N, C-alpha and C positions, 0 to 999 in steps of 0.2 A: 505792335509792329512799328510804332512811331520811332523807336530807337534804331531800327534797322534802316530807316530812310537816311540816316546820317552816316552809316557805315559804308566804307568802300573797301574793295579788294583789288589786287592787281589783275591784269589779264591772265598772267601765268597762274596765279592761285585760282582764278575762276575756271580756267581750263582743267587744272588738276582736280578741282572739286567736282567738275562735271563728270570726269572719269570715275571718281569714287561714287558719285550719285547714281550714275547709270549702272555701275556694278552692284550697288546695294539694291536698286530697284529690281534688277534681274535676279539676284539671289533671293529676294523676298517674294517675288511674284512668279518667277519662272518664265516670264515673258521676254522674248527678244524682238517683239514686234515694235518697230520704231514709232508707229502711231500710238500704241499704248503708252510708251515712255513719254512722248511729247505731249500727249493730252493731259498728263499729270501736271504740267507746268503752266497751264492756262489759269486765268483769273475769272472769278464771277464778274459779269458785266456790271460796271458801275461801282465796284468795290476794290479794295486792296487785298482781298482775301483770295488765296490760292484755291482753285477748284478742288484740288486734292490735298488735304492737309497732311497726309502721310508723305506725299512727294516733297512737300515743304520741309518736313523733318529729315528726309534723306538728304536734301540740299544743305540744310544747316549743319547736320552731322558731318557731311562731306567736307565742308569748309573747315570745321573744327579738326577733322582728321588730317587735312593737308597742313594745317598750322601745327599740329602735334607731331605728325609722322613724316611729313614731306610728301613728295610725289610718289605715285606707284612706280616701281622700278622693274623693268623687264630686261633680262639679260639677253644680249645678242648671242646667237649660236652660229 
């Protein structure tokens, strides 16, 4: 995790990654309960380790998806 400490993303990429991350969490868990989603982003006290390692994977995959595919696009009707 040392490498990640020096990596930065823009606010826009972070926002777009958040959308992908929440979508992936919902698709994999079936939960739309915001408390379930947010509890995955916590850290163990006194460490740099995420409390939910799967949620960390959703996040890193979401950043990679934004960088590869761009933002999720929704057509206006």
